C-alpha positions in Angstrom: 17.1 20.3 -23.3 17.0 18.3 -20.0 15.6 21.3 -18.1 12.8 21.9 -20.6 11.8 18.2 -20.0 11.9 18.7 -16.3 9.9 21.8 -16.5 7.1 20.2 -18.5 7.0 17.3 -16.1 6.7 19.8 -13.2 3.9 21.7 -14.9 2.1 18.4 -15.4 2.5 17.5 -11.7 1.3 21.0 -10.6 -1.7 20.9 -13.0 -2.6 17.5 -11.5 -2.5 18.8 -7.9 -4.6 21.8 -8.9 -7.2 19.7 -10.5 -7.3 17.4 -7.4 -7.6 20.5 -5.1 -10.4 22.2 -7.1 -12.2 18.7 -7.3 -12.0 18.4 -3.5 -13.3 21.9 -2.9 -16.2 21.3 -5.3 -17.3 18.1 -3.7 -16.9 19.5 -0.1 -19.2 22.5 -1.1 -21.7 20.2 -2.7 -21.9 17.8 0.3 -22.0 20.7 2.9 -24.6 22.6 1.0 -26.9 19.6 0.3 -28.1 19.2 4.0 -28.5 23.1 4.4 -30.9 23.2 1.4 -32.9 20.2 2.4 -36.6 20.8 3.4 -36.8 18.9 6.6 -39.8 19.7 8.7 -38.9 22.4 11.3 -40.2 22.1 14.8 -41.3 25.1 16.7 -41.3 25.2 20.5 -43.4 27.4 22.6 -41.6 28.7 25.6 -43.7 29.5 28.7 -42.4 30.7 32.0 -42.9 28.5 34.9 -44.8 30.6 37.6 -43.6 28.4 40.3 -39.9 28.7 39.4 -40.0 32.5 38.9 -41.3 33.8 42.2 -41.8 37.5 42.7 -39.2 38.8 45.1 -40.0 41.3 47.7 -38.1 44.5 47.5 -36.1 44.5 50.8 -33.1 46.5 51.6 -30.2 44.8 53.4 
């Protein structure tokens, strides 16, 4: 009789930890996914080569 009572208590504790674990995963997914789905204005940059920095190298043999 004593072992049945301990087993039921153990099942309640395990169930409580499972509920806490699943709740933690749910809130983590919601809080991480919220910034990813937001519609912040995106900025686009135009990249241009600087002609002074990239000089043409003469083909010379050493």
